[in-house]
C-alpha positions, -999 to 999 in steps of 0.1 A, spaced: -3 0 -1 17 36 -8 4 67 11 7 98 -3 24 127 12 60 121 33 44 128 68 17 99 64 39 71 48 65 78 75 33 78 101 23 48 85 58 33 85 61 30 123 23 24 128 27 -13 114 69 -15 130 56 -5 162 33 -37 156 49 -60 137 54 -85 165 47 -122 143 32 -145 160 26 -187 151 2 -208 163 -21 -238 150 -58 -244 165 -64 -288 155 -99 -289 160 -116 -324 159 -156 -328 160 -168 -362 184 -200 -378 180 -209 -365 208 -186 -356 247 -172 -389 252 -152 -375 277 -184 -370 303 -173 -352 332 -138 -360 333 -123 -327 316 -136 -300 345 -145 -268 330 -144 -251 291 -105 -261 293 -69 -279 301 -35 -281 293 -17 -309 280 23 -318 273 10 -325 237 29 -301 213 56 -288 233 28 -277 254 -3 -267 247 -39 -263 258 -71 -278 247 -105 -264 250 -136 -284 254 -154 -257 233 -198 -269 239 -182 -256 279 -181 -224 260 -206 -229 226 -240 -252 219 -226 -277 200 -254 -297 199 -252 -329 209 -217 -331 194 -184 -329 210 -156 -304 202 -125 -305 212 -93 -278 197 -58 -282 203 -42 -241 204 -9 -245 200 17 -223 200 52 -205 190 76 -220 177 58 -254 184 37 -245 155 59 -231 137 78 -269 142 46 -286 136 32 -264 108 46 -291 84 23 -317 87 -3 -328 72 -34 -325 85 -37 -362 90 -11 -359 115 -16 -335 136 -53 -349 137 -34 -382 144 -12 -368 168 -41 -341 187 -63 -382 195 -31 -399 208 -21 -368 224 -58 -374 247 -58 -391 281 -67 -431 280 -87 -417 314 -114 -398 288 -122 -430 263 -117 -442 233 -113 -409 208 -113 -426 177 -136 -445 185 -159 -412 188 -139 -391 155 -158 -377 127 -138 -352 110 -109 -329 119 -94 -295 108 -67 -269 110 -59 -237 110 -24 -223 104 -25 -189 111 20 -185 109 33 -149 115 -2 -139 108 -11 -132 149 7 -107 172 24 -116 195 24 -84 217 -13 -71 208 -16 -37 225 23 -28 216 48 -20 241 46 -4 256 9 -1 259 -7 33 247 -38 55 249 -63 43 219 -63 77 206 -26 77 193 -31 34 182 -61 45 163 -50 78 149 -12 70 134 -10 109 121 -34 135 133 -18 168 127 -21 167 88 -45 135 86 -70 138 112 -89 118 92 -74 86 89 -81 61 113 -78 30 118 -90 -2 131 -77 -32 140 -74 -59 162 -39 -59 176 -42 -26 187 -59 -49 218 -53 -86 223 -60 -99 185 -95 -113 194 -126 -105 178 -135 -91 213 -99 -65 203 -115 -59 169 -156 -47 178 -136 -25 210 -114 -14 180 -141 -7 158 -160 7 188 -128 29 193 -129 46 159 -164 51 154 -161 76 190 -132 89 170 -151 98 142 -185 112 157 -168 130 184 -151 146 154 -176 150 132 -197 167 161 -165 188 166 -169 207 132 -206 207 139 -203 233 163 -175 247 152 -194 257 117 -226 267 137 
């Protein structure tokens, strides 16, 4: 993307560089015919030693998955990078094998699996370091280009909620500026 004007270009380059902290994630999602683990998984997640250490989420604890069971293995950092070149089938097989035998026979309940790969595409330091105020993050060049307001999940916490918070902040900035301009014209 090209930015017209040297000041805007410098500001946008600085903005991108401030948040350019790539992280790596793999998510192995597996659908089962039922939550065969019953009450053996307390809460919505547990930590596993699989894949160099990862979090396994019981999606049925947070979302309506009907009669099915859904587990997600979230593999982060250099471990995600190391496993990224395995095939989907190999990752699904490794995830199934990683479940404790005390939960039951995972393979007997397996329906399908899906792999999501986010390599160098998620911000490892959402919000930046140090964390800056909302106005600074959303208006990279407020003096000469006050109408340019950026929105992104990386400005908060790299989640959908972060994107919604960023959108809300940007909307507040735009509406406040519109009201200021209207009062100035009146």
